[in-house]
C-alpha positions, 0 to 999 in steps of 0.5 A: 500499499505504501508503494501504491500511495507513493505512485499515486502522489507521483501520478497526481504530480504530472503537470503537463506541458502547461507548466512552462506557460504558467511559469512565464505568466508568473515571470511577466506578472509586472506587465499585466496591470498596464496591458489589461488597463490598456485593453479595457480603456481602448475597447479593442481587446481580445476576450474569450468570446472573441476566441471561442463563443461555443461553451461546449468547445471551450469545455472540451479545451479545458478538459484537454488541459486537465487531462494533460496534467495527469499524464505528462512528466513528473515533478516533486509537487502539486503546485502547478496543478493548483496554480492552474485551478486558481488561474482558471478562476481568476480568468473567469473573474477577469473576463467578467469584470473587464468589459465596460459595458454591462451587456458585455459583462452579462454575456460573459457571465451567461457564457461561463455558466454554460461553459460550467454546465458543459464541464458537468455534462463531460465529467470535468468537475475540476474545471467546473469548480474553478469556474464557480469559484471565479464567479463567486469571487467578491468582485464578481458577486457584487456586480448586482446590475450585471447579475440582474440581466442574467437568468441564474437558474442554470447557475443555481443548479450547478452551485447546488451540485457543488455545494460544500455542505454535508462534506460535498454530498451532492458532488459525491453523488454526481461523481459516483454517477460519472464513475458508473457511466465511465465503467459502462461507457462505449466511447472515450467521451463517456469515460471522462471523469475529472474529479475536484482535485483538492477534495481528492487530495484531502480525502486521500490525506485524511484517509491515510493520516486519520486512520491507523494502519493497524487495529488495537489488536495489532491486525492489519486494518484492511478496511483502511487499505481497501478504501485507499486501494479503491480511490487509487485504482479509480484514479489510475483508471481515470487518468488512462482515458485519452481526450477524444476531443479535437485540440484547438491550439488558439483556444488552448494558448489563450486559456493558458497564456492570456494575462489575468487580473490580480485580486486587487485589480479585480476589485478595482475593475469591479468598482470602476464598472459598478461604482461603490455602494457604501463608504467602505467600498469607496475607501477600498477603491481609493486605496486600490487606485493608489496601489495600482498606480505605483 
């Protein structure tokens, strides 16, 4: 079991060819504010909808990225995969907060809701959670005028499916359904299962650390080992699936390399598009303006 656990950690640490792109983004972080502000001001900018306006195709490309993290070369940690999840969340928030016009922000919101739904249908729960996290960031959630223009019924359903209450019981039910579909699948598309990665790691960690490997009478705790083996074997099956979707290099490049706002820049963009509603927000905008001009 120790060897299997070590092998799992090594498998999970496969980060894909996107690691260099993420490193490049980090190295050029100082250039992001100027580039993004220029895009916002001149109105002539690329956004995700100018690159891909089909929610299903974008969900397919996100699935390519997710599966690539499972397969490529090994590294000593999981930082790049965590960085990808955070990047996708911030990309979603940036795409929503950056447009000056309310109708464009509402269109971006509706688009990402559709992308999240397609991710759910595919079985890509990690991208689904990242998109929901981006839309739930405070710079996005405070845009009341924008949200008022959007039918949120589909978003409410997705949020319910990924609700963290009761230890993510709704998500775990959906994951079991996707796993069963994968077992009986007749195509590679039906075999796709990409779990919410952070929760998977948490489950394995607490199962391994929270349960003794031996019982008080000295016998091996086979129940713990069985549960660990089940999770390991499921993941190893999931990572063997070849992505059946056609790769779109232009979309992939945009998802991985386009600059995104930092947290402060997101808040400022949010205040600039829909003004502060109280003294606290006014003070926050004033401070953020000073910081971003430095």
